[in-house]
Structures are given as structure tokens and as C-alpha cells.
KEFIDO-216758 format. One record per atom (N, C-alpha, C, O, CB): x, y, z; residue in one letter. Coordinates in steps of 0.1 Angstrom, whole numbers, plus 5000, padded with zeros to 4 digits. Glycine has a CB too. Example, Ala and Ser with C-alpha at 12.3 -4.5 7.8 and 13.67 -1.06 7.14 Angstrom:
2
513249435078a/512349555078a/513249675078a/514249675085a/511349555090a/512849785071s/513749895071s/512950005079s/513450115080s/514149945057s/
END
This chain:
208
489250985053m/488350915043m/488150775047m/489050705051m/489050925029m/486850735046t/486450595050t/486750505038t/486350525027t/484950595053t/487550395041p/487850305030p/486650225025p/485750205033p/488850195035p/486650195012t/485550115007t/486149985002t/487249984996t/484750184996t/485449875003f/486049744999f/484949674990f/483749694991f/486349665011f/485449574982p/484549504973p/483449434981p/483749384993p/485349404965p/482249414976e/481149354983e/481549214987e/482049134979e/479949354974e/481249184999g/481549045004g/482849035011g/483148935018g/481448944994g/483849125009t/485149115014t/485149115029t/485849045036t/486049225009t/484349205035e/484349225049e/483749105057e/483949095069e/483649345053e/483049025050t/482348905057t/483048775054t/482848675061t/480948895054t/483948775044a/484648645041a/485748615051a/486248705057a/485248665027a/485948485053q/487048445062q/488348455055q/488548405044q/486848305067q/489348525061i/490648555055i/491648485064i/491748515076i/490948705054i/492448395058n/493548325065n/494748415066n/495348455056n/493848195058n/495148445078v/496248535081v/497348465089v/497148395098v/495748665089v/498648475084a/499748425091a/500648535096a/500648645090a/500548325082a/501448505106i/502348605112i/503748545111i/504048435115i/502048635127i/504748625106l/506148585105l/506948695110l/507348785103l/506548545090l/507248695123v/508048805130v/509048735139v/508848625144v/507148905137v/510248805141g/511248745149g/511048765164g/511548685172g/512548795146g/510248865168s/510048895182s/508748825187s/507648835182s/509849045184s/508948745198e/507848675204e/506848775209e/505648755209e/508248585215e/507348885215l/506448985221l/505549045210l/504349065212l/507249095227l/506149085198i/505349145187i/504349035182i/503249065179i/506249195176i/504848915181h/504048805176h/502748785184h/501648775179h/504748675175h/502948785198r/501848765207r/500848885206r/499648875207r/502348745221r/501449005205g/500649125204g/499749125191g/498549155192g/501549255204g/500349085180l/499549075168l/498448975169l/497348995165l/500449045156l/498848855175e/497848755177e/496648805185e/495448775182e/498448635184e/496948875196t/495848925204t/494949025197t/493749015198t/496449005216t/495549115189v/494749205181v/493949135170v/492749165168v/495549325176v/494549045163l/493948975152l/492748895156l/491748875149l/494948895145l/492848845169r/491748755173r/490448845176r/489448785179r/492148685186r/490648975176q/489449065178q/488749085165q/487649135165q/489949195183q/489249035153l/488649055140l/487948935136l/488548825133l/489749095130l/486648935135p/485848815131p/486148755118p/486048635116p/484348855132p/486648835108m/486848785095m/488248715094m/488548655083m/486748895084m/489048725104v/490448665104v/490448525110v/489948505121v/491348755112v/491048435102n/491348305107n/492848285108n/493548285098n/490748195098n/493448285120l/494848275122l/495348135118l/494848035123l/495248305136l/496348135109t/496948005105t/498247985112t/498948075115t/497147995090t/498547855114v/499847815121v/500447705114v/499847635106v/499547785136v/501747675118n/502447555113n/502547545098n/502447445092n/501847435119n/502647665091g/502847665077g/501647645069g/501647615057g/503847565073g/500447645075e/499147635067e/499047745057e/499647855059e/497947635077e/498347715046a/498147815035a/497447935041a/496547925049a/497347755024a/497948055036c/497348175041c/497048265029c/497548255018c/498248245051c/496148365032d/495748465022d/496648595024d/497048665014d/494348505022d/496948625037v/497748745040v/498848705050v/498548625060v/496748845046v/500048755047l/501148725056l/501548865062l/501848955055l/502348655049l/501648875075i/502248995082i/503648955087i/503748865094i/501249035094i/504549035083t/505949005085t/506849125088t/506449235085t/506548925073t/507949105095t/508949205097t/510149185089t/511149255090t/509349215112t/510149085080e/511349035073e/511149055058e/510049045052e/511548895076e/512349075051a/512349075037a/512048935032a/512348835038a/513749125032a/511448935020l/510948805015l/511948755004l/512748834999l/509548815009l/511848625001s/512748574990s/512248624977s/511148674976s/512748414990s/513048614967g/512648664953g/511548574947g/511048614936g/513848664945g/511148464953t/510148374948t/508948374956t/508348274959t/510748234946t/508548494961r/507348504969r/506048454961r/505948464949r/507048644974r/505148394969d/503948344963d/503048464960d/502548534969d/503148244973d/502748484947k/501948604943k/500548594948k/499848704948k/502048624928k/500048474952d/498648464956d/498548504971d/497448524976d/498248324955d/499648524978v/499648564992v/499948714993v/501048754988v/500748475000v/499048784999k/499248925000k/500148945013k/499948885023k/497849005002k/501149035012t/502149055022t/502149195028t/502249285020t/503449015017t/502049205041i/502149335048i/503349335056i/503649245064i/500849355057i/504149445054l/505449465061l/505149545074l/504549655073l/506549525052l/505649495085l/505449565098l/506749645100l/507849585102l/505249465109l/506649775101l/507749865103l/507849915117l/506849935124l/507649985093l/509049955121d/509250025134d/509550165131d/509750205119d/510349955143d/509550255141e/509750395139e/511050425132e/511150525124e/509750465153e/512150355135a/513450375129a/513350355114a/513950435107a/514550285135a/512650255110q/512550235095q/511750345088q/512050385077q/511850095093q/510650385095v/509850495089v/510650615088v/510450695078v/508550515098v/511450645098a/512250775098a/513450775089a/514050875086a/512650805112a/513850655085a/515150645077a/514950705063a/514050675056a/515550495075a/515850805060p/515750875047p/515750775035p/515250805024p/516750975046p/516450665037a/516650575026a/515450485023a/515350405014a/517850495028a/514450485033f/513350395031f/512450425019f/512150535016f/512450405044f/512150325011t/511350335000t/510350214999t/510550115006t/512150334987t/509250234992l/508350124990l/508950014981l/509750044973l/506950174985l/508449894983s/508949784975s/507849704969s/506849684976s/509849694984s/508049654957s/507049574951s/506949434958s/506049354954s/507349554936s/507849404967e/507749274975e/506449274984e/505949174987e/508949264984e/506049394987f/504949404998f/503749474992f/503749564984f/505449485010f/502549424997d/501249474993d/500749585002d/499749654999d/500249364991d/501349595014g/500949685024g/501949705035g/502949635036g/499549645030g/501749815043y/502649845054y/501849885066y/500749945065y/503649965049y/502449855078l/501849895091l/503049945099l/504149895098l/501049785097l/502750035108i/503750085118i/503450025131i/502350035137i/503750245119i/504449955137q/504249875149q/503649955160q/502649915167q/505549815154q/504150075163e/503750155174e/502350215172e/501750265182e/504650275176e/501750205161e/500450255158e/499350155156e/498250185152e/500450355146e/499650025157i/498749925153i/497549915163i/497649915175i/499449785153i/496349915157t/495049895164t/494349785156t/494649755145t/494250025166t/493249735162a/492449635155a/491849695142a/491849635132a/491249595164a/491549825142n/490949895130n/492049905120n/491749885108n/490350025134n/493249945124h/494349955114h/494649815107h/494749815095h/495650005121h/494649715115l/494849585110l/493749535100l/493949485089l/495049475121l/492549565105r/491349525097r/491449595083r/491249535073r/490049565104r/491649725083n/491649805071n/492849765062n/492649745049n/491749955074n/493949735067a/495149695059a/494849555053a/495149535041a/496349685068a/494349465060i/494049335055i/493049335044i/493149275033i/493549235066i/491949415046l/490849425036l/491449495024l/491049455012l/489649505042l/492249595025r/492749665014r/493649575005r/493549574993r/493649785018r/494549495011v/495449415003v/494649304997v/495049264985v/496649355012v/493649245003v/492849144998v/492049194986v/491849124976v/491949085008v/491749324986a/491049394975a/491949434964a/491449484954a/490249514980a/493249404965g/494149434955g/494749584956g/495349624946g/493549414942g/494549644967e/494949784968e/496149794978e/496449694985e/493849874974e/496949904976l/498049924985l/497549974999l/496850064999l/499050024979l/498049905010a/497649955023a/498950025029a/499949965030a/497249835032a/498750155032i/499850225038i/499350325048i/498450405045i/500650295026i/499950335059p/499550435069p/499650575064p/500550605057p/500350425082p/498650665068d/498650805063d/499950875066d/500450945058d/497450875069d/500450845078r/501750915082r/502850875073r/503650965070r/502050885097r/502950755070l/504050705061l/503850765047l/504850805041l/504150555061l/502650765042a/502450825029a/502750975028a/503451015019a/500950805025a/502351045039r/502751185039r/504251205040r/504751305033r/502051255051r/504951125048e/506351135049e/507051115035e/507951185032e/506951035059e/506651015028l/507250985015l/506951095005l/507851124997l/506750845010l/505751145005l/505351244996l/506051374999l/506451454990l/503851274996l/506251405012t/507051525016t/508451515012t/509051615007t/506951545031t/509051395013r/510451385009r/510551404994r/511451464989r/510951245012r/509551344986a/509551354972a/509451504967a/509951544957a/508451274966a/508751584975s/508451724971s/509651814975s/509651924970s/507151774976s/510551764984g/511651844988g/512851834979g/512751764970g/511951805002g/513951904983p/515151904975p/515751764976p/515551694986p/516152004979p/516551724966a/517251594966a/518151594978a/518851694981a/517951574953a/518351474984a/519251454996a/520651494992a/521151454981a/519151315001a/521351565001g/522751604998g/522851714988g/524051744985g/523451484994g/521751774983g/521851884974g/522151834960g/522351924951g/522951974978g/522151704957d/522451654944d/521251684935d/520051694940d/522751504944d/521451704922a/520351724913a/519551604912a/520151494911a/520851774899a/518251604911p/517451484910p/517651414896p/517951484886p/515951524911p/517651284897q/517851204885q/516751234875q/515551234878q/517951054888q/517151264862r/516251294852r/515551164847r/516251064845r/516851374840r/514251174845r/513551064839r/513051094825r/512851214823r/512351014848r/512851004816p/512251034804p/510851104806p/510151064815p/512150914795p/510451194797p/509151264799p/508051154798p/508051064791p/508951364787p/507051174807v/505951084808v/504751154802v/504451274805v/505651044823v/504151094792s/502951154786s/501651074790s/501450964787s/503151144770s/500851154797l/499551094802l/498451154794l/498451274791l/499351124817l/497451074792t/496151134786t/495451214796t/495851214808t/495251014781t/494451294792a/493751374801a/493051294812a/493051334824a/492651464794a/492551184808r/491851094818r/492851034827r/492551014839r/491050984810r/494050994822e/495050944831e/495551044841e/495851014852e/496250884823e/495651174837s/496151284845s/495151304857s/495551324868s/496251414837s/493851294854v/492851304864v/492951194874v/492851204886v/491351314858v/493051074868t/493250954876t/494450964886t/494350924898t/493450824868t/495551014881l/496751034889l/496451124901l/496851104912l/497851084881l/495751234898s/495351334909s/494451264919s/494651294931s/494651454903s/493551174915l/492651104924l/493451004932l/493150984944l/491551034916l/494450944926l/495350854934l/496050934944l/496250884956l/496350784924l/496551054941a/497251134951a/496351174962a/496751194973a/497751254944a/495051174960d/494051204970d/493651084979d/492951094988d/492751274964d/494250964975g/493950844982g/492750774979g/492250684986g/493950874997g/492150804967l/490850734963l/491050594959l/492150554953l/490150814952l/490150504962s/490150364958s/489650354944s/489150454938s/489350274967s/489850234937n/489350214924n/487850244923n/487350304913n/489650074919n/487050194933k/485650214933k/485350364934k/484450414927k/484950144945k/486050444942q/485850584943q/486250664930q/485550754926q/486550644955q/487350614924i/487750674911i/486650654901i/486350744893i/489050614907i/486150524900a/485050494891a/483850584892a/483350634883a/484650344892a/483450604905r/482350694907r/482650844903r/481750904897r/481950694922r/483850884906r/484251024903r/484251044888r/483851154883r/485551064909r/484650944881l/484850964866l/483650904858l/483550914846l/486050884861l/482650854866s/481350804860s/481750684850s/481150684839s/480550914853s/482550594854i/482950484846i/482850354855i/482550364867i/484350494840i/482950244849s/482950114856s/484150104865s/485150164862s/482749994847s/484050014875e/485249984884e/486349924875e/487449944878e/484849904896e/485949834866h/486849774857h/487649874849h/488849864847h/486249664848h/486849974844g/487550084837g/488550164845g/489550204841g/486550174831g/488150184858a/489050254867a/490350174869a/491450224870a/488350284881a/490150044871k/491349954873k/492249964861k/493449964863k/490849804875k/491749974849r/492549984837r/493250114837r/494450114833r/491649964824r/492650224840l/493250354841l/494350354851l/495450404848l/492250464844l/494150304863v/495150294873v/496350214869v/497550254871v/494550244887v/496050104862a/497150014858a/497950084847a/499250074846a/496549884852a/497350164838s/498050234828s/498950344834s/500050364829s/496950304818s/498450414844v/499250514851v/500450454857v/501550504856v/498350594861v/500250344864l/501350274871l/502450234861l/503650244863l/500850164879l/501950184849l/502850134839l/503650244833l/504850234831l/502050064828l/502950354830k/503750474824k/504750534834k/505750584829k/502750574819k/504350524847l/505250584857l/506250484862l/507050514871l/504450644868l/506250364856d/507150254860d/507150234875d/508150234882d/508550284855d/505950224881s/505750224896s/505050094900s/504150054893s/505050344901s/505550024911p/504949904915p/503549914922p/502749824923p/505849824924p/503250044927n/502050064934n/501650204934n/502350294928n/502150014949n/500450234940r/499850374939r/500750484945r/501050584939r/498550374945r/501250454957t/502050554964t/503350584957t/503750694955t/502250514978t/503950474952a/505150494944a/504950574931a/505750654927a/505750364940a/503750554925a/503350634913a/503250784917a/503650864909a/502050584907a/502650814928v/502450954932v/503751014935v/504051124931v/501550964945v/504650944942v/505950994945v/506751024932v/507351124930v/506750894953v/506650924922t/507350944909t/506751064902t/507551144896t/507250824901t/505451084902a/504751194895a/505251324901a/505351424894a/503251174896a/505351334914m/505851454921m/507251494917m/507551604914m/505751444936m/508051394916r/509451414912r/509551464897r/510451534894r/510351284914r/508551414889a/508551454875a/507751584873a/507551634862a/507951344867a/507251644885h/506451764885h/505151754877h/504651844871h/507251884879h/504651624877l/503251604871l/502151644880l/501051684876l/503151454867l/502451644893i/501451684903i/502251754914i/503451734916i/500651564909i/501551834922e/502251904934e/501651854946e/500451804947e/502052054933e/502351854957y/501851814970y/501951934980y/503051994982y/502651694976y/500751964985a/500752084994a/501052045009a/500952125018a/499352154994a/
END
């Protein structure tokens, strides 16, 4: 599916900073980011719009800065890995291309969760499988969604953006944002993918 972004987002200058411990990874990211015309690389602590990092953040993160966590294969494969409200997007080191970086940056700036398809499928597959160690899944209070919210949840599971949901439901983009926010609130989820995972565990939707 081709991502859609708010008008003007793709041509605006976006200040991007890199915070990684490996000089090799840092240089690689710099090289790829310099291929993106809308990116302005910031250095020496200058203000940024998007931060790409391999590190956990402090509990007082700047909410105005969108943060993308750079994962390695071991982190992706770890059964204990879960999404965190600390981060607005995720990238896998071994799969980074200029297009992946571009789409991730534009998505988080647009207020959407950026997550590689492979990671999303892995998380959804885990959620649809038996609980680890054969333990019974933790029971959650019943979630009551309206008919419109249930349709919105299904569209989220299909990976649709707010704009695409608005078109599918024939409502305004603002209305779609309200519906998505309501679904996330009822499912007590920090982002879209976490909401889908929670919904699967509650058997509100199925994943094929």
C-alpha cells in the first residue's frame, strides 16, 4: 500500500538528528539521509523535529520531537519485544533504504506510527498465537466498541492512514482522527499497532 501524507509534508524541510552509539551506523544513516531533499541534518544539539536513535529515552522526552527507534535483528526476534509509547516509529537496521527512512520520517511527522511491515506482521502473529509458555492469556475487561469504531479498528488492522480511513467511511479526516483516538483510548493502547495487537488478544478481530 502506498503511504499518503498531509499536503505539504513531503516538500517541507524536516530537521533530523541522529543519536546512536555506533559510529558506523551513524555514518551510514548520515549517508542515506543526505539523499533525502526534505531532510536537514542537525548537529551539536540543535533543535530537531525527528530523532533517530538506538537508545531508550528519558521519561521526560520532548513531546514535540518525533522519535524513531532503530532496531537490530536480535531485538526484532526477541519474544519479549513490545512497542513503547516512548517512540513514534521503528526501523530495522538491516533493512534501511532511503525510501524506508523517507516514509518513516514523513509518517511520524504526520502523527502516524511508522513501523516496518515485517515487524508489524511478527507482532500480530505473536498476538494471534498461544500465550508464551502455555500460560493462559491475561483477561482484560470487556471492550465495547460502536459499529463505526469496529469498522475503524478493522481498517487500522489493514494499515490504513487517517486520510484513507476518512475516505473509506466518507467522513472528514478530523472525524477519522477522532475515531482512531477513541479506539486507542478504549483499548488502552499508545499507538495503532498496539491497538490491533490488543484487539486480537481480546478476539475483537482475527489475523489471517
